[in-house]
N, C-alpha and C positions, 0 to 999 in steps of 0.2 A: 373737437376736428372732425369730421366726415371722411369716410374713405369706403370705396366702390371694391366688394371682395370678388377675386381673380378667381379663387378657389375655395371651397366649404372649409371653414373653421369651427373648430369642435368650441361649441358655449356661445359663437360669437354670432354667426350666419351662415348663409349658403351664396353659392357662388352667383355673382351679380346684383347681391346686395348692396342696398347703401347705409350703412350702419356709422353709428356716432360713438367715436373711440377717444380716449385721452391722447393729446399730442404726442407725449413721449413714447406709447405704446405702437400709435400710428407711424410715427417715425423713425423710431428706433428698431421696431420687429416687423410688423406688418409690410411694410414697402421695401425693406432691404430683403428679405425671405422671398418676395415676390408673391405674397398673396393679397397683397389689398393695392390699389391707386389711389391717387389725392383724386375727391368727388369733385372736380371743377368741371366748371359747363363743358367743354371738350369732349372728357373721358367720358360726364355724364349724358351725353349725345350720342357717342360711339358705342355706350354699353345700351345705352335703349335703342338704337338702330339693332343690333345684334340679337337683343332678346326677340326683338319683333320676328327677325329674321329667321331664329330658332324657335318659335312658339308652336308650330306643328312638330316639330322631332321634340319637342320637351313634353308634349301632349302625348305623342307615342311613348314617351320614358314612363311617364304619369302610369299609362294604362298598363303598361306591363310590370310595373311595381304594383298598383293594385291585383293584377292576376296571380302575380307572385305569393302577395298576401293573403289572396283566396285557396290558393294550392296547398301554401303550410295549413292554412285554417289553424283550427287547435291540436296540431301536433306536440307529442310529448317527447324531448331529446333524451336517450338515456347515455350518461356519461358512467364509464366505468374508470374507478379509480382504487388507489392504495390506500388504504384508512386503517388509522389504530382500534384498538378494542372501545374505545370510549366514543369514535364515531367521526373523530378528527381525521381529515384527511392531510396527507402527505403532500406537501405544494399546493397548487388552486388550480381551479377549473377556470382553463380560460377559454377568450371567445376563440381565441384559434379551433378549439376542440369544438366546440358548438360549430364552426364553420363546416368542418370535417363532418361532425355527424348528418348537418343538413346536406354536405354533398353528397354524401351516401345514401341520403334520401330522394338524391334527384333535384334539390334545390340548391343554386348558387349563391350563396350571398358572402360577400366580403367580410372577413373578420373584423376590419375596422367601424362595421355597421353595428355590429352586435354590443350591447351595452347590457352590463348586469346592474339592476335596482339595488342587490347587495352582493357582494362579491362572494361566490360560492368557497364557504371555508371546513364546514361537516357535511356529513351525508343528510341527503335532503331533497326538497323540492324546491327550486328558486326559480324565478321570473328575469327573462331575458327580454330589451326589447330590441327589434331590428329596427334600423332606421333606412328603409329600402328607399324615400324619397321626401324631399322635404315638407311635400303632405302627407305621405303615409308612411306614418310607421304601426307595426305589428308587435304584439305580445305572443313570446311561446313560453311554453312550461319546459324547464332543465331539470330533470330527475338525476340527484347525485349518486351513485348506487358503487357499493364496493364490489373488488372483482374477486 
């Protein structure tokens, strides 16, 4: 079954993408939640027209994402947390803490767009990916230190 995504769906695709999914997933989850439409001829024409009209706006958003990635550059974000003697931290470092640290440096990145390759559970250096645009992804270094 093919569906047109109405908004970004993690692990599936981005808004206005036509993706192939299993019929049960499409009919029982994506469509009732308002995340997708059935990819019939009329819906496809409607989405193509919307994409054509919003092309210049999308280019402006992409340019802003590229500028944000260039501004962040090779920034190293330090997150202070409580840790035991062995280096294991109490709790975990979340994307919200990274988002707040970036905001303190002047970069506004939504917490939902920050993904860790490996969830920080010890003191040390970790890598996080910022999903700024569907074509712009940027990697930053997160340094977890004891307070």
